[in-house]
C-alpha positions in Angstrom: -1.7 51.3 19.4 -2.8 51.7 16.0 -4.2 48.8 14.4 -3.1 49.0 11.1 -0.3 51.3 9.8 0.2 51.9 5.9 4.1 52.5 5.4 5.5 55.0 3.1 2.7 55.1 0.8 2.4 57.7 -1.9 -0.7 59.3 -1.0 -3.0 60.7 -3.3 -6.1 61.9 -0.9 -9.3 62.1 -3.6 -9.0 65.6 -3.5 -6.9 66.4 -6.3 -4.4 67.9 -3.6 -1.0 66.9 -4.7 0.6 63.5 -3.9 2.5 63.5 -0.8 4.4 60.1 0.8 3.5 59.4 4.3 2.2 56.4 6.5 -1.6 56.2 7.3 -2.7 54.6 10.9 -5.9 52.9 11.6 -7.7 52.4 14.6 -10.7 50.1 14.3 -13.0 51.3 11.2 -11.0 55.0 11.0 -8.3 56.7 9.9 -6.6 57.9 12.9 -3.6 59.7 12.1 -1.6 60.5 8.9 1.8 61.0 9.3 5.5 60.1 9.3 7.4 57.1 11.6 3.6 55.5 12.6 3.8 52.3 14.5 0.6 49.5 14.6 0.0 45.9 15.6 -0.1 45.3 11.6 2.6 47.1 9.0 2.0 47.1 5.3 4.7 48.4 3.7 3.7 50.1 0.7 7.1 51.5 -0.7 6.7 52.8 -4.2 2.8 52.1 -4.4 -0.2 54.7 -4.5 -2.7 55.2 -2.1 -5.8 56.5 -2.4 -9.2 56.1 -0.8 -11.3 52.9 -1.8 -13.2 53.0 -5.6 -16.9 54.4 -5.5 -19.1 52.4 -7.9 -21.6 55.0 -8.8 -23.5 52.6 -10.7 -23.5 48.7 -9.7 -25.9 46.0 -10.2 -24.8 43.8 -7.5 -27.8 44.1 -5.0 -29.4 40.7 -6.1 -25.6 39.1 -6.8 -24.6 39.8 -3.5 -28.5 38.4 -1.9 -28.0 35.2 -4.1 -23.7 35.1 -3.1 -22.1 37.7 -1.2 -18.8 35.9 -2.2 -18.5 37.2 -5.9 -15.6 39.3 -5.6 -15.0 41.1 -9.2 -15.2 44.5 -7.8 -13.2 44.4 -4.2 -10.6 42.6 -6.8 -10.5 45.9 -8.7 -10.3 48.0 -6.0 -14.2 49.1 -5.4 -14.9 49.9 -1.7 -18.0 51.5 -2.1 -21.0 49.9 -4.7 -24.4 52.3 -5.5 -27.4 49.8 -6.2 -30.5 49.9 -6.8 -29.6 51.9 -10.1 -32.0 52.1 -13.4 -35.2 51.9 -11.2 -34.7 48.5 -10.3 -34.2 47.6 -6.2 -34.7 44.2 -4.3 -37.1 46.2 -2.0 -39.9 47.7 -1.4 -42.0 44.2 -2.6 -45.0 44.6 -0.8 -47.0 41.3 -1.4 -47.2 38.1 -2.7 -49.3 39.0 -6.3 -45.8 41.8 -7.0 -43.3 38.9 -5.9 -45.2 36.6 -8.4 -45.5 39.0 -11.3 -41.7 40.0 -10.8 -40.5 36.5 -11.0 -41.6 36.7 -14.5 -38.4 39.4 -15.0 -36.0 38.2 -12.7 -32.7 36.3 -14.3 -33.3 32.5 -15.2 -30.3 32.0 -12.3 -33.1 32.4 -9.5 -36.9 31.3 -10.6 -37.7 31.2 -6.8 -38.0 34.9 -6.2 -35.9 35.0 -2.7 -33.5 38.0 -3.9 -36.2 40.5 -3.3 -37.2 41.9 0.3 -39.8 43.8 1.9 -38.4 46.6 3.5 -34.5 47.9 3.4 -33.9 47.0 7.0 -34.5 43.6 5.5 -32.6 43.5 2.3 -29.8 45.1 4.8 -30.2 42.7 7.1 -29.3 39.3 5.0 -26.6 40.9 3.5 -24.6 41.6 6.2 -25.5 38.6 7.9 -23.9 36.9 4.9 -20.5 39.2 4.8 -20.2 41.8 2.2 -16.9 42.3 -0.1 -17.8 46.1 -0.1 -20.0 48.6 1.5 -23.3 49.1 -0.6 -25.1 52.4 -0.8 -28.9 52.3 -1.3 -31.4 53.7 -3.9 -35.0 52.7 -4.1 -36.3 51.7 -7.8 -38.6 54.0 -9.1 -39.9 50.2 -10.8 -40.4 48.6 -8.0 -42.1 51.1 -6.4 -44.9 51.1 -9.4 -44.6 47.3 -9.7 -46.2 47.2 -5.9 -49.0 49.0 -7.3 -49.4 48.9 -11.0 -47.1 45.7 -12.5 -46.7 46.8 -16.0 -49.7 48.8 -16.6 -49.4 51.3 -19.6 -51.5 54.4 -17.7 -51.0 56.8 -15.0 -50.9 56.0 -11.3 -54.4 56.9 -9.0 -54.2 59.0 -6.7 -54.3 55.6 -4.3 -51.5 54.4 -6.1 -49.4 57.5 -5.9 -50.1 58.0 -2.3 -49.1 53.8 -2.2 -45.7 54.7 -3.7 -44.8 57.9 -1.4 -45.2 55.8 1.2 -43.4 53.1 0.2 -40.3 55.6 -0.7 -40.8 57.5 2.6 -40.3 54.4 4.5 -37.1 53.3 2.4 -36.0 57.4 2.8 -36.3 57.0 6.5 -34.2 53.6 7.1 -31.5 54.9 5.0 -31.6 54.6 1.4 -29.7 57.5 -0.3 -32.7 58.6 -3.0 -34.9 57.7 -5.8 -33.5 55.8 -9.2 -35.6 55.4 -12.5 -35.0 53.3 -15.7 -37.2 55.1 -18.7 -36.1 52.5 -21.2 -37.3 49.6 -19.2 -40.8 48.6 -17.7 -42.5 49.9 -15.9 -40.3 53.1 -16.2 -41.4 53.7 -20.0 -44.9 54.0 -19.4 -44.1 56.8 -16.8 -45.1 60.4 -17.2 -43.0 63.2 -16.0 -45.5 64.3 -13.5 -45.0 60.8 -11.5 -42.1 61.2 -11.7 -41.7 64.4 -10.1 -43.6 63.6 -7.3 -41.9 61.4 -6.2 -38.2 63.0 -6.4 -40.1 65.8 -4.2 -40.3 63.1 -2.0 -36.3 62.5 -2.0 -35.7 65.9 -1.8 -37.8 66.2 1.2 -35.0 63.8 2.9 -32.0 65.5 0.7 -31.8 62.8 -1.5 -30.8 62.6 -4.5 -32.7 61.3 -8.5 -30.5 59.1 -10.7 -31.9 57.8 -14.0 -31.2 55.7 -16.9 -32.9 58.6 -18.9 -35.7 57.9 -21.7 -33.2 57.4 -24.7 -29.3 57.6 -25.6 -29.1 57.7 -28.8 -31.8 59.6 -31.3 -33.7 60.7 -28.5 -30.4 61.7 -26.5 -30.8 65.5 -26.1 -34.8 65.4 -25.0 -34.2 62.6 -22.5 -31.3 64.8 -21.2 -33.4 68.1 -20.8 -36.0 66.3 -19.3 -34.0 64.9 -16.7 -33.0 68.5 -16.2 -36.2 70.0 -15.7 -37.3 67.6 -13.2 -34.2 68.8 -11.5 -35.7 71.9 -11.4 -39.4 70.8 -10.8 -38.7 68.9 -8.0 -35.8 70.8 -6.8 -33.2 68.4 -6.1 -30.0 67.2 -7.1 -30.2 65.0 -10.6 -27.8 62.4 -11.9 -27.5 60.8 -15.0 -26.5 57.3 -15.0 -24.2 56.0 -17.4 -23.7 58.6 -19.8 -23.0 58.1 -23.4 -24.0 59.1 -27.2 -24.7 56.0 -28.4 -25.4 55.3 -32.1 -25.0 57.2 -35.3 -27.4 59.7 -34.3 -26.2 60.7 -31.5 -22.4 60.4 -32.0 -20.8 63.4 -31.8 -23.4 65.2 -29.3 -20.9 65.2 -26.0 -20.3 68.3 -26.4 -24.2 69.9 -26.8 -24.7 67.7 -23.6 -21.8 69.1 -21.6 -23.1 72.6 -22.9 -27.0 71.4 -21.4 -25.0 70.3 -17.9 -23.1 74.1 -17.5 -26.6 75.6 -18.4 -28.2 73.9 -16.0 -25.5 74.5 -12.8 -25.5 78.1 -14.2 -29.9 77.8 -13.4 -29.5 76.4 -9.9 -29.6 73.0 -10.5 -27.4 70.6 -9.7 -26.5 67.9 -12.4 -24.2 65.2 -12.3 -23.2 61.8 -14.5 -20.9 58.7 -14.9 -19.3 56.4 -17.1 -17.2 53.1 -18.0 -14.5 53.6 -20.0 -15.7 51.4 -22.9 -17.0 51.6 -26.0 -19.4 48.9 -26.1 -22.7 48.7 -24.1 -24.3 46.1 -22.3 -28.5 45.7 -21.2 -31.4 43.3 -21.5 -32.1 41.7 -25.4 -35.5 42.6 -24.7 -34.8 46.9 -24.7 -34.8 46.8 -28.5 -38.2 45.6 -28.5 -41.2 48.2 -28.6 -42.6 49.4 -25.5 -46.1 48.2 -25.6 -44.9 44.8 -25.6 -44.3 44.5 -21.7 -47.8 45.8 -21.2 -48.6 43.7 -18.8 -46.6 41.8 -18.3 -47.4 39.5 -21.9 -43.9 39.7 -23.4 -43.5 36.2 -23.8 -46.9 36.1 -25.1 -46.6 38.7 -27.1 -43.2 37.2 -29.2 -45.5 33.6 -29.7 -47.8 35.5 -31.3 -47.6 35.2 -34.8 -49.5 38.2 -35.6 -48.4 40.4 -33.1 -44.8 39.3 -34.5 -45.2 41.1 -37.4 -46.3 44.1 -35.9 -43.3 44.1 -33.2 -40.8 43.6 -36.4 -42.4 46.0 -39.1 -41.8 48.7 -35.9 -38.8 47.4 -35.5 -37.4 47.8 -38.9 -39.1 51.6 -38.9 -37.7 52.9 -35.8 -35.0 52.0 -34.1 -34.0 55.0 -30.9 -32.0 52.6 -28.5 -29.2 52.2 -31.1 -29.7 54.0 -34.6 -27.1 52.5 -37.1 -26.0 49.6 -35.0 -26.3 46.0 -36.9 -27.0 42.6 -36.3 -23.5 41.6 -36.5 -23.0 44.5 -33.7 -24.9 42.9 -31.1 -23.6 39.9 -29.5 -25.3 37.3 -26.8 -23.7 38.0 -23.2 -26.0 35.9 -21.4 -28.5 33.0 -22.1 -29.3 29.6 -20.2 -28.8 28.3 -24.0 -24.7 28.5 -23.9 -24.6 27.7 -27.6 -25.4 31.5 -27.9 -22.9 32.9 -25.9 -20.6 35.0 -27.7 -22.4 34.8 -30.9 -23.9 37.6 -32.4 -27.4 38.2 -34.1 -26.5 38.0 -37.1 -24.9 34.5 -36.6 -27.3 33.1 -35.1 -30.3 34.0 -37.4 -27.7 32.4 -40.2 -27.9 29.5 -38.2 -31.4 28.9 -37.1 -32.2 30.6 -40.2 -34.3 33.3 -39.5 -34.2 37.0 -40.0 -32.2 39.2 -37.0 -35.8 40.3 -35.8 -36.8 36.7 -35.5 -33.6 35.5 -33.8 -33.8 38.3 -31.0 -37.5 36.9 -30.4 -36.4 33.3 -29.9 -33.7 34.4 -27.7 -35.9 36.3 -25.6 -38.6 33.5 -25.4 -35.3 30.7 -24.6 -34.5 33.3 -21.8 -36.6 36.7 -21.0 -33.2 37.6 -19.1 -31.0 37.3 -22.1 -28.3 39.8 -22.2 -26.5 41.5 -25.1 -23.5 43.5 -25.9 -23.3 45.9 -28.7 -20.5 48.0 -29.8 -22.3 52.0 -30.6 -20.1 54.5 -28.9 -17.2 57.0 -30.4 -14.6 56.8 -28.2 -14.2 60.8 -29.0 -17.2 61.3 -27.0 -16.1 59.0 -24.2 -13.6 61.0 -23.3 -15.3 64.1 -23.8 -17.3 63.1 -21.2 -14.5 61.3 -19.0 -12.5 65.1 -19.3 -15.9 66.7 -18.0 -15.2 68.2 -14.2 -19.0 66.4 -13.0 -18.5 62.7 -14.6 -17.8 60.0 -11.9 -16.8 56.7 -13.0 -19.4 53.6 -12.7 -19.4 50.1 -13.8 -22.8 49.6 -14.9 -22.6 45.7 -13.9 -22.6 44.0 -11.1 -20.1 41.4 -9.4 -19.2 38.3 -10.2 -17.2 35.4 -8.9 -14.0 35.8 -10.7 -13.4 32.3 -11.9 -17.0 32.2 -13.4 -17.4 29.1 -11.7 -21.1 29.5 -11.8 -21.3 29.6 -15.8 -22.5 33.4 -15.7 -22.0 33.6 -19.9 -19.8 36.7 -21.2 -20.8 39.5 -19.5 -19.4 42.8 -20.1 -15.5 43.7 -18.9 -16.6 46.7 -16.7 -17.6 44.5 -14.0 -14.1 43.2 -13.8 -12.1 46.0 -14.9 -13.5 49.4 -15.2 -11.4 50.9 -12.4 -7.9 49.8 -13.7 -9.0 50.2 -17.5 -9.2 53.9 -16.3 -5.7 54.7 -14.8 -3.7 52.0 -17.4 -5.8 53.0 -20.7 -6.6 56.9 -20.0 -4.2 58.1 -17.3 -0.7 55.7 -18.0 -1.3 55.2 -21.7 -3.3 58.2 -22.9 -2.8 60.5 -20.7 -6.5 62.3 -21.1 -6.5 62.4 -17.0 -4.1 63.5 -14.4 -4.0 60.7 -12.2 -4.8 63.2 -9.1 -8.0 64.0 -11.3 -8.7 60.0 -12.0 -8.6 59.4 -8.4 -10.9 62.2 -7.0 -13.6 61.1 -10.5 -13.0 57.2 -8.8 -13.4 58.7 -5.1 -14.3 61.7 -3.4 -16.5 63.2 -6.7 -18.7 60.3 -5.9 -19.2 60.5 -2.1 -19.7 64.2 -3.2 -22.3 63.7 -5.6 -24.1 61.0 -2.9 -23.5 63.4 0.2 -21.4 60.2 1.6 -19.4 62.1 4.5 -17.2 59.7 6.3 -16.1 58.1 2.8 -14.3 59.1 -0.9 -11.1 60.9 0.7 -7.7 60.0 3.0 -8.7 62.4 6.1 -8.1 61.7 9.9 -11.5 60.9 11.0 -12.7 59.6 7.6 -13.7 55.4 7.6 -10.5 53.7 6.1 -11.5 52.5 2.8 -8.5 52.3 1.1 -7.2 51.1 -2.0 -3.5 50.8 -2.9 -2.3 49.9 -6.2 1.2 49.9 -8.3 0.5 53.0 -10.8 3.3 51.0 -13.3 1.5 48.1 -13.7 -2.6 48.2 -13.0 -4.5 47.2 -15.6 -7.5 45.4 -16.8 -7.3 42.1 -18.4 -10.7 41.2 -18.8 -11.7 41.1 -22.4 -14.9 41.1 -24.2 -14.0 37.1 -25.0 -12.2 36.2 -21.8 -14.0 38.8 -19.5 -13.6 36.1 -16.2 -9.9 37.6 -15.5 -8.2 39.4 -12.6 -7.2 42.9 -12.9 -3.6 43.2 -12.2 -1.2 45.9 -10.0 -4.1 46.0 -6.9 -2.1 45.3 -4.1 -4.3 45.8 -0.9 -7.9 46.6 -0.1 -8.4 48.0 3.1 -12.5 47.9 4.2 -13.5 49.4 7.2 -10.3 49.5 8.3 -9.5 45.5 7.9 -7.3 43.8 5.0 -9.7 42.6 2.6 -7.6 41.8 -0.4 -4.0 41.1 0.2 -1.3 39.5 -2.2 -4.4 38.7 -4.7 -6.4 36.7 -2.4 -9.5 37.3 -0.3 -8.7 38.2 3.5 -12.4 38.5 4.4 -15.6 39.8 4.1 -15.9 43.6 6.2 -18.2 45.6 4.0 -21.6 47.1 5.1 -25.1 48.2 3.9 -24.7 52.0 4.7 -27.4 54.2 5.6 -27.6 57.7 4.5 -28.8 60.1 8.1 -31.8 61.4 7.2 -32.0 65.3 7.0 -28.6 65.4 5.6 
């Protein structure tokens, strides 16, 4: 007897195959059979609904979220059954000693000053999460920044031979324990202090385990082309697959360059370099407000001290006025505070805050960071034409670049980017149904099977007999995102039920259980 049968659904298997009407029979945590007139202990009617593989969020930051509270459900509610974490060079492991932990406390979100979000090993990280119960599966990457901080903190210099050996040892331990690869964040400390040689040497270690290298590249605006070329060159030198996180053309200096970037991808592929990317379907980005500062301001972990120093503030301000590589052409009125312990700042733009405080725009940025080093911003800097060009390209999948939240917002989490609540429903509603940029088969492929291929995640990502039963069921006519920049904490509509590892996790808008796992890569595969 089958444990669960999804009846009469319009099945999109994830592989761009033409859809078909069928039943899906589940036994334990796997798809046992796909056919007609199946019977099971429990049956769910999917007549008139789309049945597809569970969505895979290729770029997530829910690592620390779930350590603090695994009931945060905004990803599950949009049909996501698997999230890739450890992105942008930051992972919650490996934190090796008390000194590293004390240093990292300066940079972690203000809501967790105790530093309890960190673990010595991947096994310890996985054990904590699975003990609490996860809403969806987790695919862990090892953050380059976490490796470097264990030996150099935020020192602006090349690693010594011994430090490199130490980083490699930690990386090997994590890869042997099941991590899927290495990530970097080259606009953040300590990534922006790191040269190509160090990154290549660590990427070679990931290659030895058939892992992937993902990167928040060194620039997405005026330095975009050079940053993409750097990533491609790393793939060539380290002989591994490379993946660019949240690909975008940001600000006036990069606007219109999507075709040039896609041409670079195609040339790299012709040369034997496997390269892919992910994106989120919004024209606004979000990151730490401190990413606007010159890189030297972080050196030695002295961010706040440097911002409080009157003489150094003048130097910082001059550099920011003369050189804006992060978001060229973006005005203070385009930058909004989305997260800060001072709730009076939330939802306001820098121009308005500066006016209230009788400061100039850069001084308003400094003061917000001093109040809360974890201050986050949302800024509008992407042309939709570039977004659509990337979305249509066959090597680009989908990721939220957001962490999970409780959809009720009961923790007072500010005004986060709506991508954490609506990315996947938005793809279907806005770019399949309304604008017809993608066919539904193609969109499902980009949200399921393509990321599984990128990760070499062999037992998920498509609906085949024998695969793990991660399944999302939605009403194509009704599915849509409702989260906005003004009111982000809002449920998507039209996600009817979600199956995680063969069990009903979401049904009738209610969470039914937490059945996710921390997935481990088989070494050598």
